[in-house]
C-alpha positions as CSV (number, residue, x, y, z in Angstrom):
1,M,202.2,150.0,148.9
2,Y,199.5,147.4,149.0
3,D,200.5,145.5,145.8
4,D,203.7,144.5,147.8
5,F,201.8,143.5,150.9
6,Y,199.5,141.3,148.9
7,G,202.0,139.9,146.6
8,L,200.4,141.5,143.5
9,S,202.5,142.2,140.3
10,G,200.9,145.6,139.8
11,R,198.1,147.9,140.8
12,P,194.8,146.4,139.7
13,F,192.7,149.6,140.3
14,Q,194.4,152.3,138.5
15,L,192.2,155.1,137.2
16,T,193.9,155.3,133.8
17,P,192.5,153.3,130.9
18,D,194.3,150.0,130.3
19,P,193.0,147.5,127.9
20,A,194.7,144.5,129.9
21,F,192.0,145.2,132.5
22,Y,189.1,145.4,130.2
23,F,186.0,143.8,131.6
24,E,183.1,143.1,129.4
25,S,180.0,144.0,131.2
26,I,176.6,143.7,129.5
27,S,176.7,147.4,128.5
28,H,180.3,147.2,127.2
29,R,179.4,144.2,125.1
30,K,176.4,146.1,123.5
31,A,178.7,149.0,123.0
32,L,181.4,146.9,121.4
33,S,178.8,145.5,119.0
34,Y,177.8,149.0,117.9
35,L,181.3,150.0,117.5
36,S,182.1,146.9,115.4
37,Y,179.1,147.5,113.2
38,G,180.1,151.2,112.7
39,L,183.6,150.3,111.9
40,A,182.5,147.8,109.3
41,Q,180.7,150.6,107.4
42,G,184.0,152.6,107.2
43,E,182.4,156.0,107.1
44,G,180.5,158.6,109.1
45,F,180.4,159.1,112.8
46,I,180.0,156.6,115.7
47,V,178.9,158.2,119.0
48,I,179.3,156.5,122.4
49,T,178.1,158.4,125.5
50,G,178.2,157.5,129.1
51,E,178.4,158.9,132.7
52,V,181.9,160.0,134.0
53,G,184.0,157.0,134.8
54,A,181.5,154.6,132.9
55,G,184.5,153.1,130.9
56,K,184.3,155.0,127.4
57,S,188.0,155.3,127.2
58,T,188.8,151.9,128.5
59,L,186.3,150.4,125.8
60,V,188.2,152.3,123.0
61,A,191.6,151.3,124.4
62,H,190.5,147.8,124.2
63,L,189.1,148.2,120.6
64,T,192.3,149.9,119.4
65,S,194.5,147.2,120.8
66,T,192.7,144.5,118.9
67,V,192.8,146.2,115.5
68,D,195.6,145.5,113.0
69,P,197.7,148.7,112.4
70,E,198.4,147.6,108.9
71,R,194.8,148.0,108.1
72,L,193.6,150.9,110.4
73,T,195.4,154.0,111.5
74,V,193.9,155.6,114.7
75,G,194.4,159.2,115.9
76,Q,193.1,160.4,119.2
77,V,192.1,163.8,120.3
78,V,192.1,164.1,124.1
79,T,192.1,167.9,124.5
80,S,188.7,168.7,123.0
81,K,187.8,172.1,124.5
82,L,188.5,173.6,121.0
83,D,186.9,175.9,118.5
84,G,186.8,175.3,114.7
85,E,190.2,176.7,114.0
86,E,192.0,174.8,116.8
87,I,190.4,171.4,116.1
88,I,192.0,171.2,112.6
89,H,195.5,171.7,114.0
90,V,194.9,169.1,116.9
91,V,193.7,166.5,114.3
92,A,196.8,167.3,112.2
93,Q,199.0,166.7,115.3
94,C,197.3,163.5,116.4
95,F,198.1,162.0,113.0
96,G,201.8,163.1,113.4
97,L,201.7,165.9,111.0
98,D,204.0,169.0,111.4
99,I,202.3,172.1,109.8
100,E,204.5,174.8,108.5
101,G,203.1,178.2,109.0
102,H,200.3,176.9,111.3
103,D,197.5,178.2,109.3
104,K,194.3,176.5,108.7
105,A,194.5,175.9,104.9
106,S,198.0,174.4,105.3
107,A,196.7,172.0,108.0
108,L,193.7,170.9,105.9
109,G,195.9,170.2,102.9
110,A,198.3,168.2,105.0
111,I,195.4,166.2,106.4
112,E,194.0,165.4,103.0
113,G,197.3,164.5,101.8
114,F,197.9,162.1,104.7
115,L,194.5,160.5,104.4
116,H,195.2,159.8,100.6
117,D,198.5,158.3,101.4
118,E,197.0,156.0,103.9
119,A,194.3,154.8,101.6
120,R,196.7,154.1,98.8
121,A,198.7,152.0,101.4
122,G,195.6,150.1,102.2
123,R,194.8,151.6,105.5
124,R,191.7,153.2,106.7
125,C,191.8,156.1,109.1
126,L,189.7,156.4,112.5
127,L,189.7,159.7,114.5
128,V,188.8,159.3,118.2
129,V,187.5,162.4,119.9
130,D,187.2,162.1,123.7
131,E,185.1,164.4,125.9
132,S,183.2,165.6,123.0
133,Q,180.8,167.5,125.2
134,N,183.6,170.2,125.5
135,M,183.7,171.0,121.9
136,A,182.4,174.1,120.3
137,I,179.6,173.6,117.7
138,S,182.1,175.2,115.1
139,A,184.7,172.4,116.0
140,L,182.1,169.7,115.3
141,E,181.1,171.3,112.0
142,E,184.8,171.2,111.1
143,L,184.9,167.4,111.8
144,R,182.0,167.0,109.6
145,M,183.8,168.8,106.9
146,L,186.8,166.5,107.3
147,S,184.4,163.5,106.7
148,N,184.0,164.9,103.1
149,F,187.5,163.8,102.0
150,Q,187.2,161.0,99.6
151,L,189.4,159.0,97.2
152,G,186.9,158.3,94.4
153,S,183.8,157.1,96.1
154,H,185.4,156.0,99.1
155,P,185.4,158.1,102.4
156,L,189.0,158.6,103.8
157,L,188.1,159.4,107.4
158,Q,185.8,157.8,110.0
159,T,185.2,159.5,113.5
160,L,184.3,158.1,116.7
161,L,182.9,160.6,119.3
162,L,183.0,159.9,123.1
163,G,181.1,162.2,125.3
164,Q,179.1,162.5,128.7
165,P,175.3,162.3,128.5
166,E,174.9,166.1,127.7
167,F,176.6,165.6,124.4
168,R,174.0,163.2,123.3
169,T,171.3,165.9,124.0
170,T,173.3,168.5,122.2
171,L,173.8,166.3,119.2
172,Q,170.1,165.4,119.2
173,T,168.6,169.0,119.7
174,H,171.0,171.7,118.3
175,P,169.7,173.3,115.1
176,N,173.3,173.7,113.7
177,L,174.0,170.0,113.7
178,E,171.5,168.6,111.4
179,Q,174.0,167.6,108.8
180,L,176.2,165.9,111.4
181,R,173.3,164.0,112.7
182,Q,172.5,162.7,109.3
183,R,176.1,161.2,109.2
184,V,175.9,159.3,112.5
185,I,175.6,155.6,111.5
186,A,175.8,154.1,115.0
187,T,175.2,155.3,118.6
188,H,175.1,153.8,122.0
189,H,174.8,155.0,125.7
190,L,177.1,153.1,128.0
191,D,175.2,152.2,131.1
192,A,176.8,151.5,134.6
193,M,177.4,147.9,135.5
194,E,174.7,145.8,137.2
195,A,174.9,144.8,140.8
196,S,175.8,141.2,139.9
197,E,178.7,142.3,137.8
198,V,180.7,144.0,140.8
199,E,182.2,140.9,142.2
200,P,183.4,139.5,138.9
201,Y,184.7,142.7,137.9
202,I,186.7,143.3,141.2
203,K,188.0,139.7,140.9
204,H,188.8,140.0,137.2
205,R,190.9,143.0,137.7
206,L,192.8,141.3,140.8
207,S,193.4,138.2,138.7
208,R,195.2,140.4,136.0
209,V,198.0,141.0,138.6
210,G,198.3,137.5,140.1
211,W,195.8,137.6,142.9
212,R,195.5,134.3,144.9
213,D,192.7,135.1,147.4
214,N,194.8,137.4,149.4
215,P,193.1,139.5,150.4
216,S,189.7,137.7,150.5
217,F,186.5,139.5,150.5
218,D,183.2,139.3,152.6
219,Q,180.3,138.7,150.3
220,G,178.5,141.9,151.6
221,V,181.4,144.1,150.5
222,F,180.3,143.7,146.8
223,A,176.7,144.6,147.4
224,E,177.8,147.8,149.5
225,L,180.3,148.7,146.8
226,Y,177.4,148.7,144.2
227,E,175.3,150.8,146.5
228,A,178.1,153.3,147.1
229,T,179.1,153.7,143.4
230,R,176.0,152.8,141.5
231,G,178.0,150.4,139.3
232,I,180.4,153.1,137.8
233,P,183.7,151.4,137.1
234,R,185.8,154.4,138.1
235,R,184.1,154.9,141.3
236,I,184.6,151.2,142.1
237,N,188.3,151.6,141.3
238,Q,188.6,154.5,143.6
239,L,187.0,152.7,146.6
240,A,188.7,149.2,146.0
241,N,192.0,151.0,145.8
242,R,191.4,152.9,149.1
243,L,190.2,149.5,150.6
244,L,193.4,147.6,149.8
245,L,195.4,150.6,151.0
246,L,193.6,150.4,154.4
247,G,194.0,146.6,154.3
248,A,197.8,146.9,153.9
249,V,198.1,149.6,156.6
250,E,196.1,147.5,159.1
251,Q,197.8,144.3,157.8
252,R,194.3,142.6,157.1
253,S,194.0,139.5,155.0
254,R,190.3,139.9,154.6
255,I,188.2,142.8,153.4
256,D,184.9,143.3,155.3
257,E,182.0,145.6,155.4
258,M,183.3,147.6,158.2
259,M,186.5,148.4,156.4
260,L,184.5,149.8,153.5
261,R,182.4,151.9,155.8
262,T,185.5,153.2,157.4
263,V,186.8,154.2,153.9
264,L,183.5,155.8,153.0
265,A,183.6,157.9,156.2
266,E,187.2,159.0,155.5
267,I,186.2,160.0,152.0
268,A,183.3,161.9,153.3
269,D,185.5,163.7,155.8
270,D,187.9,164.6,153.1
271,N,185.2,166.0,151.0
272,I,183.9,168.0,154.0
273,S,187.3,169.3,154.7
274,N,188.1,170.3,151.1
275,A,184.8,172.2,151.0
276,V,185.5,174.4,154.3
277,A,186.5,177.9,153.4
278,P,190.0,179.1,154.3
279,A,190.2,180.9,157.7
280,A,189.7,184.6,157.7
281,Q,192.9,186.8,157.3
282,T,193.9,189.0,160.1
283,P,194.0,192.5,159.4
284,G,196.8,193.6,157.1
285,E,197.7,190.1,156.2
286,A,198.2,189.3,152.7
287,A,196.6,186.4,151.2
288,E,198.8,183.6,150.1
289,P,198.6,183.2,146.4
290,E,196.9,180.2,145.0
291,K,199.2,177.4,143.6
292,P,198.5,176.5,140.1
293,E,197.5,172.9,139.2
294,A,200.0,170.7,137.6
295,E,198.5,171.1,134.1
296,S,201.7,169.9,132.2
297,T,201.3,166.4,133.6
298,G,197.6,166.1,133.9
299,Q,198.1,164.8,137.4
300,P,196.6,166.3,140.6
301,A,199.1,168.2,142.8
302,A,200.7,166.0,145.3
303,P,199.4,166.7,148.9
304,A,201.7,168.7,151.2
305,F,203.2,166.2,153.6
306,D,205.6,166.6,156.6
307,S,207.3,163.5,158.0
308,K,207.7,165.4,161.4
309,L,203.9,165.4,161.5
310,V,203.9,161.7,161.7
311,E,206.6,161.6,164.3
312,A,204.9,164.1,166.4
313,M,201.5,162.1,166.1
314,L,203.4,158.9,167.0
315,S,204.9,160.5,170.0
316,A,201.6,161.8,171.3
317,R,200.2,158.4,170.8
318,D,203.0,156.8,172.8
319,A,202.4,159.3,175.6
320,R,198.7,158.4,175.7
321,I,199.5,154.7,175.9
322,A,202.0,155.5,178.8
323,E,199.4,157.5,180.6
324,L,196.8,154.8,180.1
325,Q,199.2,152.2,181.5
326,Q,199.8,154.5,184.6
327,A,196.1,154.9,185.2
328,V,195.7,151.0,185.0
329,V,198.4,150.6,187.6
330,E,196.7,153.1,189.8
331,L,193.4,151.4,189.5
332,S,194.9,148.0,190.3
333,H,196.4,149.5,193.5
334,G,193.0,150.8,194.5
335,L,191.5,147.3,193.9
336,E,194.2,145.7,196.0
337,D,193.2,148.0,198.9
338,G,189.5,146.8,198.7
339,L,186.5,148.4,197.2
340,S,185.6,150.5,200.3
341,A,183.3,153.4,200.1
342,A,186.3,155.6,200.6
343,H,187.9,154.4,197.5
344,A,184.7,154.6,195.4
345,P,185.1,158.2,194.3
346,A,188.7,157.7,193.3
347,I,187.8,154.6,191.3
348,E,185.1,156.5,189.5
349,A,187.4,159.2,188.7
350,L,189.9,156.7,187.3
351,A,187.2,155.0,185.2
352,E,186.2,158.4,183.7
353,R,189.9,159.2,182.9
354,L,190.4,155.7,181.3
355,G,187.3,156.5,179.0
356,Q,188.6,159.9,178.0
357,I,192.2,158.5,177.3
358,E,190.6,155.7,175.2
359,A,188.6,158.1,173.1
360,K,191.6,160.3,172.5
361,M,193.7,157.2,171.5
362,A,191.0,156.1,169.1
363,E,190.8,159.5,167.5
364,Q,194.7,159.6,167.4
365,E,194.9,156.1,165.7
366,R,192.4,157.2,163.0
367,A,194.3,160.4,162.3
368,I,197.5,158.4,162.0
369,R,195.9,155.7,159.7
370,H,194.6,158.6,157.4
371,T,197.8,160.3,157.3
372,L,199.7,157.1,156.3
373,T,197.0,156.5,153.6
374,M,197.8,160.0,152.2
375,L,201.5,159.3,152.3
376,I,201.1,155.9,150.5
377,E,198.8,157.5,147.8
378,W,201.4,160.4,147.5
379,I,204.2,158.0,147.1
380,E,202.3,156.0,144.4
381,S,201.1,158.9,142.4
382,D,204.6,160.5,142.5
383,A,206.2,157.2,141.3
384,S,203.6,157.1,138.5
385,R,204.4,160.7,137.3
386,S,208.0,159.8,137.4
387,M,207.5,156.8,135.1
388,A,205.4,158.8,132.7
389,A,208.0,161.6,132.6
C-alpha cells in the first residue's frame, strides 16, 4: 500500500469525510460564515447545496467537531430517501430515541420530550439532513412541523439541510414549500475549488499524514488535476489516490504529468469496460443471477480477483522476455557474419519480430500494473470494511 511505501502515517485521500483533513477553500470559508451566522440565530433552517463531492459533508464534520457537546446536541440523518411517515422515526433514531409501538404519534411525543429535556439542560439541538434532494415533499413538510416545537418563546430544534444543486431549485420553486422557504434563515451554494487552491489542498492533506516531500510533484500535475476534476475535492481525492498507488507500484519518488495521464487513461478504460454489455448467451444457457450490492455496509462490492491470474500474467511476461532475448542473440549472430545482402531479409524479419514482441510486452506490463492496482485497492477497501465492522 502506498502509505507504507512513502512513509505516511495514514491515507491522505480517503473519500469518507474526516474533519482532520478539512481544508478551508474560499468557498468553504464563505459557507462556514453562513453556517456560523445561522447557528447563532438558533432557529429555522440553514441550507447548504453543492455538486456531488464538493465537500458539504466534510464541512459539517468540521463544524460539529468544533462545537461544545455541552451546549449543542447534533443528530444526523444520512438516509434521506424518506416520506413523511418515515422521516419522523428516523429523526427519533438519530437522537437515540427508542419508540415503542413504532407509530408516528409516539415518535413525535418522544422527540418533543427529548427536545424539552435538552433545553432544560442548557443544550440546543441541531438536526443535520444530508442528501436532502432525495426527500419527499411530505418529509420536508414534517421537518417544518418539527421546527414548531418551542419552550416558551424559544424554538427547540434547528435544521441544517445539505443537498445537491437540484434541491435548491426544488426549494425555491415547489408550490408546497412556501412555508418552509419562509423559515430559511441562511443559504449558500458551495462552489468547487479554484485552480490556485489545488496544490495547497494536495499538500495540506499529505502533511496531515507526515508527508516530507516524498513523493514530490511536478508543477504541471496540479494544473492538469484541476482540468480533470474542475476543482471538485472528491474527484481530486480519487485521482490523487490512484496517482500514489501507481507511484508505489512503479516505485517512483516523483509524480509527473505522464503518470497522471496514465491514470486518466486507465480510468477511461475502466469506464468503457464497465459500460460494455455482457456477451450474448448461447441458446439454452441460463443467465447468471445478478449479485446484490453490499447495502449493509454502504461499501461497493470488492472486485473479483484471482491470484492465479497474476501468476499466469507474470509467466507470460517471462516467456516474452526469454523470446526477446533469443531474438537478440540471433540478431547478434547475424551481425557477426556481416551485413551482406543475403542476410538482409533475415535481419528485417528479426527487426519486425522484435517490434511485435516489444508491443506485446508493453501491453502485458500495462495489464499487470492495472491488475496490481486493483489488488491494492481491494485490499485497502477490505481492510477499511473490516475496521468499520
